[in-house]
Residue, then its C-alpha position, 0 to 999 in steps of 0.5 A: m212356437s215354444l211348447v212350454g213357454s219361458a220360465a219366465l212365463y211360469r213365473s209370472p203369468e198375468l193374472y186376475s182379480l175381482k175388484d173389490d167395489n159394488d161392479s161385480s163386473g169390474l176386474s183388475t190385472s196385476n202380475l202375480y210376482s216379479y221374481t229376480s236372484d235377489s227379490y221374492d214378492p209374491k203379490y197373491f192373486l187368488d181367492s184361496p183359503s188361508c191355511s194361517d190355522v194350519i199347524g202354523n202356531s205350532f212351530q215357532s223361530p228358535s232361539s239364540q241358543r238351540t232349543s226344543l223345537v217348541e219350548s214346553t211351558h208350563n203352559s204346555y197341554q198335556f194328554d192323558y191317553a193311558s186311561e183310555l188308549d190301551s194301544p194306538r191303533d184299532v181304536d173307535y171313537d163315537e163322533d162327539k167323543l172323536r170330535l173333542k179329541l180332534q180339537e185337543l190334538e188342534k190345541a196343542l197343535l195350533d196353541d198361539n202360546g207356541a206350547a206344543m204338546e210335551i210328551d210326558s212319558d209316564c202318560f202312555d201305557s205301552p201295548k207291549e214292550s219292544s224287543s230287538s225282534d220288533s225292529n233292528l233299530s231298536s235299542t237299550t239306549s237311555s234318553k240321558d245317553m243319546v247323542i245326536s250330531g249332524p243329519l245323518s245322526r239325526k235320520h238314524m234316531l228318527l228312524e228309530c223313533a219311528a219303529v219304536v213308535h210303531s212297536g208300540d213302546f211309547k215310554r221309550a218313543s216319548s224320552m227319544i222324541n224329546v231329545l230330538r226336540q233338541h236338535v230340530s229347527i223350521q228356521g235351520d238347514p232343511s236336515e233340521r226343518i224336516a226332522a222338526y215335522l217329522v217329530e211332531a208327525l210322530v206325536a200326532r201318531m202315538a196320540m191318536s192314530g192321526k185319525g181325522l187329524y187331516r180333514a181336522l187341518k183342512c183349511k176352512e177359511a173363505p176364500s181371501s182375494d190377497r192370499l194364495s195357497a200354501m199349495q199354490v206357493l209351493f207349485e211355483v217356487c220348487p221347478c220340479f213342480r212346475f216342470g211337470f206342469m210345464a210338460a203337460n201342457g205341451s202335450i195338450l199343446e200339440v193335442f190343439r193341432g188340426e182341430k176345432r174344438v177342444h174339451i180339457v176335463d180336470f179333476d183337480v184345476n188346483q188355484g187354476s195357474q196350469y190354464y193360465t199358462l195354457l191360454q197364454l202359450l195357446a193365444k202365441t200359436p201362429g193360425d187358428r186356434p180351436h174353442v177349448r171348453l174346460t170342464g173342473v170337477d169341484d169336489p167338496e172334500s178338496v183340501q185345496r180351495p172351499v167349496g165353490g171357489l172353483a167358480i171364482i177361478g173359473q171367471r178368472l180364466e174367462l176373462l183371460a180368454k177374453q184378453l187373450k182373444l181365445s174361444f174359452e167357456f169354463k164350467a165346475v162340476p160339483a161331485e166327489t171325484a171318484l163318484v163323478s159320472p160320464s154325464a155330469l162331465g157333457c163330452r159331445p160329439g166332435e170334441a177332443l177330450v184331454v183329461n188332465f191328472a194332476f197330483l190327485l189320483h194319489h187321494l183316491p183309495d185303492e184295493s189296499v184300501s177297500t174292496v171298493n178300488l175308486r182308483d182303478q174305478l176312475l181310471r176305468m171310465i176315464k179310459g170309456l170316454k175314448p180321450k184323445l189324451m190323458t195327462v197324469v202329473e204325480q209325486d214319485v213315492n211309495t207312501n201307499t202300500s208299504p208298513f209303517p216304518q219302511r214308509f217313514a223312511e220314505a217320507y223322510n228321503y222324498y220330503s228331504a230332497v224337497f226341502e233341500s231344493l226349496d234351499a236353492t230357491l228360498a232363503r231360509d229365512s223366508q217367509d213364503r218358504m215357512n209357509v209352503e213347509k208348514h202350511c203345505l208339506a207339513r200336513d201330508i207330512i201328518n197324514v203320511v205318517a200319523c194315519e192309517g186307512e182310510e184317513r191317510i189320503e196321502r197315499y202316492e206311488v212310483a212311476g212303475k205302479w201308475r204304469s201297471r194302473m194305466t195299463m190295466a185299465g186299458f191305456s197306452a203310453c204315447g210318450i212326453s214329445r222330444d220336443v217339449r223335453g227339449e225346451i224343459e231341458k233348455l229351461i232346467q238350465q236356468y236353474s241350479d245344476r242339482y235339478k235333473v231331467k230324465e226320459e223313462k219309458g216315455a214319462l220325464h222324471f223330475g228330481w233333485e239330485e239323484k231323486t226324481l220327486i216329479v213324474s210326467s206322463a201322456w196316455r191314450 
């Protein structure tokens, strides 16, 4: 029996959608999409937020000649922060004023006419002049003398610009950004694409240090039966993310052996694709199969779907289980992830408890943000439930505690590898690829670069740091089994040889070339 399934199973699971007729019980079945080397034709199936209002129209296709990322026209929206900001940081806004600023910034980022924030260097008063002591990357080169030729020069100037922004020299930074905008494109090569989004993230940081921006860009549109969230598309088209789910599913399936009842608690079911695949794999298991109960925490702060959307995903999972003749039940628990109580999860005697954290833990603040360490607090609570298994899938990069210049460099290196890996999956002019980059990756990049304090939600950590947290919470690594690893290694061979997998201290590290992107681990 396969513990992870074939690549086709993860690419083309049978998925379910509610019919648009008066019979609320009527359900239809369709494939997510067919995939060949010559085509990529998604048929979206899940109720998920449309992200059409998130950043999208801020980034336009380049003209036949290389121009700025977004043309600055006489209609460009101008900010006048000089009269209000002495420093980009540590500024408190009252609620009405903050809402107004967010509306202004959103208007600039999401302008349907394609006019992004044109930077006027006179509109920023630098709180202090930069000097050589501020950054090793600083120089006195004027914007007229700046020349960019190739990815290395583009990267160097981005890192220098980030250091200048950090120093508070907004006048010089704005000149550098205007030059950078002439050499980036969301339809160019990966280095041009990542640079395009990082430039706008720096603009957002200068405008208001990103305060409130991440939540302002949160998808709020009602569910739609014919569209899939950008995050879901990313999980489907980027193999490293899919391999992370495969490793977690393989470990969970091993727990099912010999159990009559299994209770899975998931703090972010997302769009449910991990469990569509898990149920199909379970259906192919010979012998008696356990009753599976899935409890999903429906956090009102989730950026993956509107409040209440998890119930619809649960209906579809129950339908799939019924057609596969599996004993299955689903329950959505409306609660903030960090504050959910053990009693709300409804654990029962006689059930084998499995807890799954897939791309969730990094959203919780830790000791670097507040004296209330919600990240470790949740892990200790889970340990108290005595799970038979806890699976964790996370990005492998430090955007949590590193100072801004280093954090910016880490983000550049990490997301550059992600953008490059998409080159092996989707054409550069693919609309699905552009949606993933604009509506998913760009949102995360803006949060990492432009936000601070509690507003910085995307706080990734490296595998070693997660290992320390698990150990302090009382967990022991149980490792991903050799069988699971072996099956995944065979699947990776079907993709580009630039995708890599390695085992380190029981965890599986998935990456692009030498850069690890995703780490899957198992604990008890």
